[in-house]
TORPA-4810 file (N, C-alpha, C, O; in nm, 3 decimals):
<nodes>
NODE_1_14.483_13.629_13.758_14.368_13.536_13.768_14.329_13.480_13.641_14.331_13.555_13.543_M
NODE_2_14.292_13.355_13.627_14.244_13.300_13.507_14.097_13.323_13.473_14.056_13.292_13.361_S
NODE_3_14.014_13.376_13.566_13.877_13.401_13.540_13.782_13.277_13.555_13.665_13.277_13.517_G
NODE_4_13.847_13.170_13.615_13.776_13.052_13.621_13.657_13.062_13.716_13.552_13.007_13.680_L
NODE_5_13.661_13.124_13.832_13.550_13.145_13.932_13.446_13.229_13.873_13.328_13.201_13.893_W
NODE_6_13.483_13.339_13.796_13.389_13.421_13.729_13.301_13.344_13.625_13.179_13.355_13.615_E
NODE_7_13.381_13.267_13.549_13.314_13.170_13.450_13.206_13.086_13.511_13.091_13.085_13.468_Q
NODE_8_13.249_13.016_13.614_13.156_12.923_13.684_13.043_12.996_13.741_12.931_12.945_13.729_I
NODE_9_13.059_13.124_13.810_12.958_13.200_13.859_12.862_13.229_13.745_12.740_13.218_13.763_N
NODE_10_12.910_13.262_13.635_12.832_13.312_13.518_12.738_13.191_13.483_12.615_13.203_13.480_R
NODE_11_12.802_13.078_13.459_12.708_12.951_13.430_12.599_12.920_13.546_12.484_12.886_13.519_M
NODE_12_12.644_12.936_13.667_12.537_12.909_13.769_12.434_13.014_13.763_12.315_12.982_13.766_I
NODE_13_12.477_13.153_13.753_12.389_13.258_13.763_12.277_13.254_13.648_12.160_13.288_13.663_R
NODE_14_12.330_13.211_13.540_12.230_13.196_13.407_12.140_13.081_13.450_12.019_13.099_13.435_E
NODE_15_12.182_12.966_13.500_12.100_12.863_13.550_11.983_12.909_13.647_11.865_12.880_13.626_G
NODE_16_12.026_12.981_13.751_11.942_13.023_13.833_11.831_13.111_13.780_11.713_13.093_13.809_V
NODE_17_11.875_13.207_13.702_11.790_13.293_13.636_11.691_13.211_13.533_11.579_13.258_13.519_R
NODE_18_11.719_13.110_13.470_11.640_13.048_13.399_11.530_12.948_13.476_11.413_12.930_13.442_Q
NODE_19_11.596_12.890_13.585_11.504_12.811_13.665_11.388_12.898_13.728_11.282_12.844_13.759_K
NODE_20_11.411_13.035_13.746_11.315_13.113_13.806_11.231_13.192_13.698_11.157_13.286_13.730_E
NODE_21_11.248_13.144_13.560_11.160_13.181_13.458_11.211_13.303_13.403_11.133_13.366_13.331_G
NODE_22_11.329_13.350_13.421_11.378_13.477_13.352_11.476_13.440_13.242_11.518_13.324_13.234_R
NODE_23_11.513_13.531_13.160_11.609_13.508_13.055_11.725_13.503_13.117_11.742_13.569_13.219_N
NODE_24_11.832_13.418_13.061_11.975_13.396_13.119_12.046_13.533_13.116_12.121_13.560_13.211_A
NODE_25_12.031_13.615_13.024_12.102_13.743_13.009_12.007_13.854_13.090_11.885_13.857_13.075_K
NODE_26_12.074_13.939_13.170_11.999_14.045_13.241_11.994_14.163_13.152_12.085_14.191_13.073_A
NODE_27_11.878_14.237_13.166_11.833_14.357_13.088_11.857_14.471_13.180_11.865_14.584_13.132_S
NODE_28_11.870_14.451_13.319_11.873_14.574_13.415_11.990_14.531_13.518_11.986_14.416_13.561_A
NODE_29_12.071_14.597_13.551_12.172_14.591_13.649_12.178_14.695_13.759_12.117_14.802_13.748_M
NODE_30_12.252_14.663_13.866_12.267_14.761_13.970_12.423_14.774_14.006_12.490_14.672_14.025_I
NODE_31_12.475_14.896_14.014_12.615_14.887_14.062_12.623_14.968_14.181_12.549_15.065_14.195_I
NODE_32_12.721_14.931_14.280_12.732_14.996_14.396_12.883_14.936_14.457_12.944_14.841_14.408_D
NODE_33_12.922_15.010_14.566_13.046_14.964_14.636_13.016_14.951_14.773_12.915_14.995_14.827_S
NODE_34_13.117_14.883_14.832_13.110_14.869_14.993_13.247_14.884_15.042_13.338_14.816_14.993_Q
NODE_35_13.266_14.959_15.127_13.414_14.977_15.195_13.426_14.874_15.318_13.345_14.876_15.411_S
NODE_36_13.529_14.790_15.311_13.553_14.694_15.411_13.689_14.718_15.490_13.788_14.755_15.428_V
NODE_37_13.693_14.699_15.611_13.823_14.694_15.686_13.923_14.599_15.645_13.883_14.484_15.626_K
NODE_38_14.041_14.624_15.629_14.140_14.537_15.586_14.222_14.496_15.714_14.250_14.583_15.796_S
NODE_39_14.261_14.363_15.734_14.334_14.324_15.863_14.467_14.385_15.851_14.514_14.441_15.951_S
NODE_40_14.539_14.380_15.734_14.673_14.460_15.740_14.740_14.413_15.598_14.722_14.305_15.543_E
NODE_41_14.820_14.520_15.555_14.896_14.500_15.427_14.812_14.461_15.312_14.690_14.476_15.303_G
NODE_42_14.894_14.410_15.223_14.832_14.373_15.096_14.836_14.501_14.989_14.871_14.613_15.025_G
NODE_43_14.803_14.473_14.871_14.805_14.562_14.759_14.674_14.645_14.764_14.570_14.592_14.804_E
NODE_44_14.678_14.766_14.726_14.576_14.863_14.711_14.479_14.871_14.835_14.360_14.840_14.825_Q
NODE_45_14.532_14.910_14.943_14.464_14.961_15.052_14.466_15.101_15.078_14.569_15.163_15.054_C
NODE_46_14.356_15.165_15.129_14.341_15.311_15.137_14.228_15.342_15.247_14.158_15.258_15.304_G
NODE_47_14.226_15.473_15.264_14.117_15.523_15.356_14.002_15.584_15.292_14.016_15.679_15.215_Y
NODE_48_13.874_15.529_15.326_13.755_15.593_15.276_13.705_15.681_15.378_13.651_15.638_15.481_D
NODE_49_13.723_15.817_15.350_13.693_15.931_15.455_13.537_15.932_15.477_13.494_15.964_15.587_G
NODE_50_13.451_15.897_15.376_13.317_15.911_15.397_13.257_15.797_15.495_13.159_15.815_15.566_G
NODE_51_13.327_15.685_15.488_13.268_15.569_15.578_13.372_15.552_15.704_13.350_15.467_15.790_K
NODE_52_13.469_15.626_15.708_13.578_15.606_15.796_13.633_15.475_15.813_13.648_15.421_15.923_H
NODE_53_13.664_15.422_15.697_13.720_15.284_15.689_13.847_15.268_15.628_13.859_15.310_15.513_V
NODE_54_13.950_15.210_15.687_14.071_15.178_15.617_14.074_15.049_15.567_14.047_14.956_15.643_S
NODE_55_14.104_15.027_15.439_14.083_14.903_15.388_14.067_14.905_15.236_14.142_14.973_15.166_G
NODE_56_13.965_14.827_15.186_13.945_14.808_15.036_13.793_14.846_15.005_13.712_14.863_15.096_R
NODE_57_13.764_14.856_14.881_13.633_14.885_14.836_13.582_14.777_14.727_13.637_14.755_14.619_K
NODE_58_13.480_14.721_14.770_13.408_14.600_14.684_13.320_14.669_14.592_13.220_14.725_14.637_R
NODE_59_13.350_14.670_14.447_13.265_14.719_14.352_13.197_14.608_14.291_13.262_14.519_14.237_N
NODE_60_13.050_14.604_14.295_12.974_14.494_14.248_12.879_14.557_14.140_12.826_14.667_14.154_L
NODE_61_12.865_14.476_14.032_12.740_14.507_13.942_12.659_14.366_13.948_12.707_14.256_13.920_V
NODE_62_12.546_14.389_13.985_12.436_14.277_14.011_12.325_14.278_13.910_12.304_14.379_13.843_V
NODE_63_12.255_14.173_13.898_12.123_14.170_13.810_12.011_14.213_13.918_12.041_14.239_14.034_D
NODE_64_11.900_14.218_13.877_11.789_14.261_13.960_11.734_14.167_14.064_11.638_14.194_14.135_T
NODE_65_11.814_14.033_14.068_11.785_13.923_14.170_11.907_13.943_14.277_11.897_13.890_14.387_Q
NODE_66_12.006_14.009_14.246_12.121_14.046_14.333_12.240_13.943_14.311_12.329_13.928_14.394_G
NODE_67_12.233_13.870_14.185_12.325_13.780_14.152_12.437_13.862_14.083_12.414_13.953_14.003_L
NODE_68_12.569_13.817_14.125_12.679_13.921_14.088_12.713_13.887_13.932_12.732_13.772_13.892_V
NODE_69_12.718_13.992_13.860_12.759_13.989_13.731_12.900_14.016_13.709_12.961_13.961_13.617_M
NODE_70_12.959_14.110_13.800_13.095_14.156_13.786_13.152_14.208_13.943_13.089_14.287_14.012_L
NODE_71_13.259_14.158_13.975_13.328_14.209_14.103_13.458_14.257_14.080_13.541_14.190_14.019_A
NODE_72_13.482_14.380_14.131_13.613_14.422_14.130_13.658_14.504_14.271_13.585_14.585_14.329_K
NODE_73_13.774_14.472_14.308_13.814_14.528_14.449_13.918_14.625_14.424_14.009_14.598_14.345_V
NODE_74_13.913_14.742_14.486_14.019_14.846_14.483_14.038_14.907_14.609_13.966_14.881_14.706_T
NODE_75_14.141_14.993_14.611_14.171_15.068_14.767_14.032_15.141_14.788_13.953_15.176_14.700_A
NODE_76_14.021_15.153_14.922_13.889_15.218_14.977_13.884_15.374_14.931_13.779_15.435_14.911_A
NODE_77_14.006_15.424_14.917_13.997_15.573_14.895_13.960_15.619_14.743_13.962_15.736_14.704_N
NODE_78_13.926_15.505_14.662_13.887_15.550_14.522_13.744_15.594_14.525_13.663_15.526_14.588_V
NODE_79_13.701_15.718_14.455_13.567_15.757_14.456_13.504_15.664_14.355_13.553_15.610_14.256_Q
NODE_80_13.375_15.657_14.409_13.269_15.573_14.313_13.262_15.608_14.184_13.249_15.517_14.102_D
NODE_81_13.268_15.724_14.147_13.243_15.753_14.015_13.370_15.734_13.930_13.359_15.713_13.809_V
NODE_82_13.498_15.741_13.992_13.598_15.689_13.910_13.612_15.526_13.898_13.646_15.471_13.793_H
NODE_83_13.584_15.462_14.009_13.587_15.322_13.996_13.469_15.280_13.925_13.473_15.173_13.864_R
NODE_84_13.369_15.348_13.924_13.243_15.298_13.858_13.268_15.298_13.698_13.216_15.212_13.626_G
NODE_85_13.341_15.385_13.654_13.381_15.391_13.509_13.467_15.277_13.477_13.450_15.218_13.371_Q
NODE_86_13.565_15.237_13.569_13.661_15.141_13.538_13.579_14.993_13.550_13.604_14.897_13.477_K
NODE_87_13.492_14.995_13.641_13.419_14.874_13.664_13.343_14.857_13.541_13.349_14.749_13.483_T
NODE_88_13.273_14.953_13.494_13.170_14.942_13.376_13.269_14.917_13.243_13.226_14.848_13.150_L
NODE_89_13.389_14.970_13.237_13.460_14.941_13.135_13.503_14.791_13.136_13.507_14.732_13.028_T
NODE_90_13.534_14.727_13.250_13.546_14.595_13.248_13.429_14.507_13.203_13.444_14.402_13.141_E
NODE_91_13.301_14.566_13.242_13.175_14.500_13.191_13.177_14.501_13.050_13.132_14.403_12.989_L
NODE_92_13.227_14.611_12.982_13.199_14.630_12.845_13.287_14.531_12.762_13.262_14.499_12.646_S
NODE_93_13.392_14.488_12.833_13.476_14.375_12.783_13.416_14.241_12.767_13.461_14.159_12.688_L
NODE_94_13.306_14.217_12.849_13.226_14.101_12.857_13.113_14.108_12.785_13.008_14.104_12.850_R
NODE_95_13.106_14.120_12.648_13.011_14.147_12.556_12.880_14.059_12.575_12.767_14.103_12.554_R
NODE_96_12.908_13.928_12.619_12.800_13.849_12.644_12.707_13.901_12.758_12.592_13.859_12.764_D
NODE_97_12.750_13.981_12.841_12.675_14.034_12.958_12.590_14.156_12.912_12.504_14.198_12.988_L
NODE_98_12.611_14.216_12.787_12.557_14.331_12.740_12.448_14.326_12.641_12.378_14.418_12.599_L
NODE_99_12.446_14.184_12.607_12.342_14.152_12.489_12.202_14.210_12.506_12.139_14.254_12.411_E
NODE_100_12.153_14.208_12.637_12.012_14.267_12.673_12.003_14.387_12.741_11.897_14.446_12.758_R
NODE_101_12.128_14.429_12.787_12.142_14.545_12.882_12.074_14.657_12.834_12.097_14.703_12.722_L
NODE_102_11.971_14.717_12.929_11.900_14.848_12.874_11.921_14.957_13.001_11.915_15.078_12.977_K
NODE_103_11.941_14.918_13.109_11.934_15.010_13.238_12.045_14.959_13.331_12.071_14.839_13.340_I
NODE_104_12.106_15.049_13.395_12.194_15.042_13.518_12.138_15.141_13.633_12.117_15.261_13.614_I
NODE_105_12.121_15.083_13.738_12.070_15.176_13.855_12.188_15.189_13.933_12.268_15.097_13.941_F
NODE_106_12.207_15.310_13.998_12.326_15.368_14.083_12.277_15.452_14.176_12.167_15.509_14.166_A
NODE_107_12.363_15.465_14.278_12.339_15.578_14.379_12.405_15.723_14.331_12.469_15.733_14.226_D
NODE_108_12.382_15.817_14.408_12.427_15.950_14.378_12.580_15.967_14.355_12.629_16.061_14.293_G
NODE_109_12.657_15.855_14.416_12.794_15.868_14.405_12.858_15.850_14.280_12.980_15.865_14.265_G
NODE_110_12.763_15.811_14.170_12.800_15.775_14.043_12.753_15.881_13.934_12.758_15.862_13.813_Y
NODE_111_12.707_15.995_13.996_12.645_16.113_13.911_12.773_16.164_13.833_12.888_16.126_13.855_R
NODE_112_12.730_16.265_13.730_12.829_16.341_13.658_12.844_16.272_13.502_12.751_16.229_13.433_G
NODE_113_12.968_16.276_13.471_13.008_16.221_13.330_12.989_16.087_13.301_12.992_16.047_13.184_D
NODE_114_12.966_16.002_13.410_12.949_15.862_13.399_12.827_15.820_13.328_12.814_15.723_13.253_L
NODE_115_12.734_15.916_13.365_12.575_15.892_13.293_12.598_15.899_13.138_12.546_15.814_13.067_V
NODE_116_12.667_15.991_13.089_12.675_15.993_12.948_12.773_15.893_12.892_12.753_15.842_12.782_Q
NODE_117_12.876_15.865_12.965_12.961_15.744_12.940_12.893_15.625_12.903_12.915_15.571_12.795_W
NODE_118_12.796_15.572_13.004_12.712_15.461_12.988_12.641_15.468_12.865_12.623_15.365_12.800_V
NODE_119_12.592_15.597_12.820_12.495_15.584_12.706_12.592_15.562_12.591_12.565_15.481_12.502_T
NODE_120_12.715_15.640_12.591_12.789_15.632_12.473_12.863_15.494_12.457_12.872_15.446_12.344_D
NODE_121_12.916_15.427_12.567_12.987_15.303_12.556_12.920_15.176_12.573_12.962_15.074_12.519_H
NODE_122_12.799_15.181_12.659_12.737_15.061_12.679_12.592_15.048_12.607_12.526_14.943_12.609_L
NODE_123_12.552_15.163_12.544_12.426_15.187_12.476_12.306_15.141_12.571_12.209_15.077_12.530_D
NODE_124_12.327_15.184_12.714_12.225_15.159_12.794_12.207_15.299_12.886_12.281_15.395_12.868_A
NODE_125_12.107_15.299_12.978_12.077_15.426_13.049_12.137_15.403_13.194_12.131_15.290_13.243_T
NODE_126_12.193_15.504_13.260_12.249_15.495_13.375_12.147_15.575_13.472_12.155_15.698_13.474_L
NODE_127_12.061_15.512_13.547_11.951_15.589_13.632_12.009_15.600_13.761_12.053_15.501_13.820_E
NODE_128_12.012_15.723_13.812_12.056_15.761_13.945_11.930_15.748_14.040_11.827_15.813_14.020_I
NODE_129_11.944_15.658_14.143_11.836_15.663_14.239_11.876_15.735_14.371_11.951_15.680_14.452_V
NODE_130_11.825_15.853_14.391_11.879_15.930_14.514_11.784_15.918_14.626_11.669_15.876_14.617_L
NODE_131_11.842_15.956_14.728_11.759_15.949_14.863_11.643_16.051_14.854_11.650_16.147_14.778_K
NODE_132_11.544_16.030_14.926_11.424_16.115_14.925_11.472_16.239_15.013_11.535_16.235_15.119_V
NODE_133_11.427_16.353_14.942_11.492_16.494_14.993_11.429_16.505_15.160_11.313_16.483_15.195_E
NODE_134_11.535_16.541_15.237_11.514_16.558_15.399_11.510_16.416_15.453_11.452_16.402_15.560_G
NODE_135_11.558_16.313_15.398_11.553_16.181_15.456_11.663_16.176_15.577_11.777_16.221_15.566_Q
NODE_136_11.613_16.116_15.689_11.692_16.087_15.796_11.698_15.944_15.819_11.596_15.875_15.813_K
NODE_137_11.826_15.890_15.848_11.836_15.751_15.868_11.817_15.651_15.755_11.820_15.696_15.640_G
NODE_138_11.798_15.525_15.773_11.799_15.438_15.658_11.653_15.424_15.598_11.551_15.425_15.668_F
NODE_139_11.655_15.414_15.473_11.522_15.409_15.401_11.544_15.314_15.272_11.635_15.340_15.193_Q
NODE_140_11.458_15.205_15.253_11.482_15.115_15.142_11.463_15.211_15.012_11.370_15.291_15.009_V
NODE_141_11.548_15.200_14.915_11.540_15.275_14.784_11.513_15.171_14.679_11.566_15.060_14.672_L
NODE_142_11.423_15.222_14.597_11.393_15.125_14.476_11.516_15.078_14.406_11.616_15.149_14.395_P
NODE_143_11.507_14.953_14.357_11.609_14.886_14.292_11.748_14.869_14.355_11.816_14.769_14.336_K
NODE_144_11.792_14.984_14.441_11.918_14.985_14.504_11.923_14.875_14.629_12.028_14.820_14.661_R
NODE_145_11.812_14.853_14.687_11.823_14.759_14.800_11.877_14.628_14.756_11.934_14.553_14.836_W
NODE_146_11.859_14.598_14.626_11.902_14.461_14.580_12.053_14.432_14.590_12.100_14.323_14.622_V
NODE_147_12.122_14.542_14.559_12.280_14.524_14.569_12.312_14.522_14.725_12.400_14.449_14.771_V
NODE_148_12.236_14.607_14.801_12.279_14.605_14.942_12.248_14.460_15.004_12.324_14.415_15.089_E
NODE_149_12.143_14.393_14.965_12.121_14.272_15.006_12.240_14.166_14.963_12.274_14.071_15.033_R
NODE_150_12.292_14.196_14.846_12.394_14.114_14.799_12.518_14.125_14.877_12.584_14.027_14.911_T
NODE_151_12.549_14.250_14.907_12.660_14.277_15.014_12.637_14.211_15.135_12.733_14.163_15.195_F
NODE_152_12.515_14.201_15.182_12.494_14.136_15.297_12.502_13.972_15.301_12.526_13.905_15.402_A
NODE_153_12.478_13.926_15.178_12.503_13.782_15.147_12.639_13.753_15.169_12.673_13.670_15.252_W
NODE_154_12.725_13.821_15.095_12.858_13.780_15.082_12.936_13.816_15.211_13.044_13.760_15.228_I
NODE_155_12.892_13.905_15.305_12.952_13.942_15.419_12.921_13.842_15.524_12.974_13.847_15.634_S
NODE_156_12.830_13.746_15.488_12.790_13.625_15.595_12.906_13.524_15.585_12.919_13.446_15.679_R
NODE_157_12.996_13.516_15.474_13.090_13.433_15.462_13.221_13.480_15.556_13.277_13.586_15.530_H
NODE_158_13.260_13.410_15.647_13.372_13.443_15.729_13.490_13.512_15.662_13.549_13.609_15.709_R
NODE_159_13.517_13.449_15.546_13.640_13.513_15.466_13.616_13.639_15.400_13.709_13.699_15.345_R
NODE_160_13.492_13.686_15.401_13.444_13.812_15.341_13.387_13.905_15.438_13.348_14.015_15.397_L
NODE_161_13.375_13.872_15.574_13.327_13.959_15.670_13.430_14.082_15.686_13.396_14.194_15.723_A
NODE_162_13.554_14.047_15.653_13.659_14.164_15.659_13.756_14.113_15.545_13.752_14.000_15.496_R
NODE_163_13.845_14.213_15.510_13.936_14.181_15.399_14.071_14.120_15.472_14.139_14.182_15.553_D
NODE_164_14.091_14.004_15.432_14.211_13.941_15.475_14.314_13.908_15.385_14.422_13.863_15.424_Y
NODE_165_14.282_13.930_15.251_14.364_13.897_15.146_14.474_14.004_15.106_14.455_14.126_15.114_E
NODE_166_14.596_13.940_15.058_14.689_14.035_15.010_14.671_14.080_14.867_14.728_14.183_14.833_R
NODE_167_14.598_14.012_14.781_14.574_14.040_14.649_14.430_14.081_14.634_14.342_14.028_14.702_L
NODE_168_14.405_14.180_14.540_14.252_14.209_14.530_14.200_14.101_14.446_14.080_14.075_14.458_T
NODE_169_14.278_14.026_14.355_14.214_13.929_14.268_14.166_13.814_14.350_14.065_13.755_14.310_S
NODE_170_14.228_13.773_14.463_14.184_13.687_14.563_14.057_13.718_14.625_13.978_13.626_14.644_T
NODE_171_14.026_13.844_14.663_13.918_13.897_14.716_13.785_13.865_14.610_13.676_13.820_14.644_D
NODE_172_13.826_13.901_14.480_13.726_13.900_14.386_13.691_13.742_14.363_13.575_13.703_14.352_E
NODE_173_13.783_13.674_14.358_13.764_13.508_14.364_13.666_13.474_14.476_13.567_13.405_14.451_A
NODE_174_13.689_13.518_14.594_13.603_13.478_14.718_13.457_13.532_14.700_13.359_13.469_14.742_F
NODE_175_13.450_13.645_14.639_13.310_13.697_14.604_13.241_13.595_14.513_13.133_13.542_14.542_I
NODE_176_13.303_13.573_14.412_13.239_13.474_14.309_13.206_13.325_14.383_13.102_13.261_14.369_Y
NODE_177_13.313_13.290_14.460_13.297_13.168_14.522_13.166_13.169_14.620_13.091_13.072_14.629_I
NODE_178_13.149_13.284_14.688_13.031_13.291_14.779_12.894_13.273_14.689_12.802_13.198_14.720_S
NODE_179_12.898_13.347_14.584_12.778_13.362_14.500_12.758_13.228_14.432_12.642_13.189_14.412_M
NODE_180_12.869_13.148_14.392_12.844_13.003_14.344_12.785_12.924_14.436_12.695_12.847_14.403_I
NODE_181_12.835_12.936_14.582_12.757_12.856_14.683_12.609_12.891_14.684_12.527_12.799_14.690_R
NODE_182_12.570_13.019_14.678_12.437_13.061_14.691_12.351_13.013_14.578_12.237_12.969_14.593_L
NODE_183_12.414_13.026_14.462_12.369_12.985_14.336_12.314_12.826_14.326_12.202_12.787_14.292_G
NODE_184_12.420_12.754_14.364_12.409_12.605_14.385_12.300_12.571_14.467_12.216_12.489_14.429_I
NODE_185_12.292_12.629_14.581_12.180_12.611_14.669_12.036_12.647_14.618_11.936_12.589_14.660_R
NODE_186_12.034_12.739_14.533_11.900_12.771_14.462_11.876_12.675_14.365_11.760_12.635_14.355_R
NODE_187_11.972_12.622_14.280_11.954_12.531_14.182_11.891_12.400_14.238_11.806_12.331_14.182_L
NODE_188_11.954_12.376_14.367_11.921_12.235_14.418_11.781_12.238_14.495_11.737_12.134_14.543_A
NODE_189_11.715_12.353_14.505_11.592_12.357_14.567_11.488_12.279_14.478_11.370_12.270_14.514_R
</nodes>
């Protein structure tokens, strides 16, 4: 993949942020993953035992407005903490995204060594936002709801409602394309 869709997404994301009175570069980000069913075949498919889904896992890093900073797709059986480090390693290669980064919010699946890794390699804080003790059912969690909304936005696109692609890079491209569409609509308002 040439990274063209990611570059276009970056330009539009920065334009949307500036139009809404924010700095073009984010100082806070949120990381999470979503397991989606695959239609059949393709590279990197697996079974997520926690979600009972056979397919792939979309790993997103978004800003506090829910705009995608980085999208990576893997097999669904990869644990969040392991894929989280690989995703954040990819983020560290995009130095322009780290200029103002101070904090990354994540759920409990990203606990452990990753907290120190983020401090050492990204010079930022990884804050784990946990469910309230004794919580039953769904409850909106501070900051984390933003990435959940982003997953809802991209799932509205027919091509992303389920995983149909043979290559994970094609999945990633479609995620960026869906966010480009959303960004263009915000800029046109």
